[in-house]
C-alpha positions as CSV (number, residue, x, y, z in Angstrom):
1,M,0.0,0.0,0.0
2,E,1.3,3.5,-0.9
3,K,1.7,6.3,1.6
4,V,-0.5,9.3,0.8
5,F,1.0,11.8,3.3
6,D,4.7,11.8,3.8
7,G,4.7,14.2,6.7
8,K,6.4,17.1,4.9
9,K,4.6,20.4,4.7
10,A,4.2,21.9,1.1
11,A,6.0,25.2,0.5
12,K,3.8,28.3,0.4
13,L,2.9,29.4,-3.1
14,G,4.9,32.4,-4.4
15,T,8.1,31.6,-2.5
16,V,11.5,30.4,-3.7
17,A,10.7,26.8,-2.9
18,N,7.3,27.0,-4.7
19,P,7.2,29.8,-7.3
20,A,3.9,30.6,-9.1
21,V,3.9,29.3,-12.7
22,I,1.8,31.0,-15.3
23,T,1.4,30.7,-19.1
24,V,0.5,33.7,-21.2
25,P,0.2,34.2,-25.0
26,T,1.7,37.7,-25.5
27,A,4.7,39.7,-24.4
28,E,2.5,42.6,-23.3
29,R,0.7,40.3,-20.9
30,V,4.1,39.1,-19.5
31,K,5.0,42.7,-18.6
32,E,1.6,43.3,-17.0
33,L,1.9,40.2,-14.8
34,E,5.5,40.8,-13.9
35,S,4.6,44.1,-12.4
36,V,1.8,42.5,-10.3
37,F,4.3,39.8,-9.0
38,Q,7.0,42.3,-8.2
39,E,4.6,44.7,-6.5
40,N,3.6,41.9,-4.1
41,G,7.1,40.4,-3.7
42,W,6.1,36.9,-5.0
43,R,8.4,34.6,-6.8
44,Y,7.2,33.5,-10.2
45,T,7.9,31.9,-13.6
46,I,6.1,33.2,-16.6
47,E,6.1,31.1,-19.8
48,L,5.4,32.8,-23.1
49,A,3.4,30.4,-25.3
50,P,1.5,32.0,-28.2
51,D,-0.2,28.8,-29.2
52,Q,-1.6,27.9,-25.8
53,P,-4.4,29.5,-23.8
54,E,-3.7,31.8,-20.9
55,D,-3.3,29.9,-17.6
56,I,-3.0,32.2,-14.5
57,K,-4.5,29.9,-11.8
58,D,-1.5,30.4,-9.5
59,L,-1.9,34.2,-9.7
60,E,-5.6,34.0,-8.9
61,I,-4.8,31.9,-5.8
62,L,-2.3,34.4,-4.6
63,L,-4.6,37.4,-5.2
64,N,-7.7,35.7,-3.6
65,P,-6.5,33.5,-0.7
66,L,-8.9,31.2,1.1
67,K,-10.7,32.7,4.0
68,T,-10.9,30.8,7.3
69,K,-14.5,29.7,8.0
70,V,-15.9,30.6,11.5
71,V,-18.5,28.2,12.7
72,D,-21.2,29.5,15.1
73,K,-21.6,27.8,18.4
74,R,-24.4,25.3,18.4
75,V,-27.3,25.6,20.9
76,G,-27.1,22.9,23.6
77,R,-30.2,20.7,24.3
78,N,-30.7,22.2,27.8
79,E,-30.0,25.8,26.9
80,P,-32.7,28.4,26.4
81,C,-34.2,28.4,22.9
82,P,-32.8,31.2,20.7
83,C,-36.3,32.0,19.4
84,G,-37.1,33.7,22.7
85,S,-39.9,31.5,23.9
86,G,-38.2,30.9,27.3
87,K,-38.4,27.1,27.0
88,K,-35.4,24.8,26.7
89,Y,-34.2,24.2,23.1
90,K,-35.1,20.5,23.4
91,K,-38.7,21.3,24.2
92,C,-39.2,24.1,21.7
93,C,-37.3,24.2,18.3
94,G,-35.0,21.2,18.8
95,Q,-37.7,18.5,18.5
């Protein structure tokens, strides 16, 4: 059986160990994106490929990082019901 997790943490995107890799069709677009990367201090590799479609997934990930989800606390069975009835949750809305 193969190991799925080797215990090593992946390097953060946009660093020396894991630079962002994007593909663009024109030299103008290369200059635009270089300025974005340099402005933010990210490491990158831009490939100029006129015959391939533009691929800027790594840049989109860097510009829009995932937000941490905050979960609201659940109402316990014996706590007052949040609807304001004054009854316990288990006797009111928690049936």
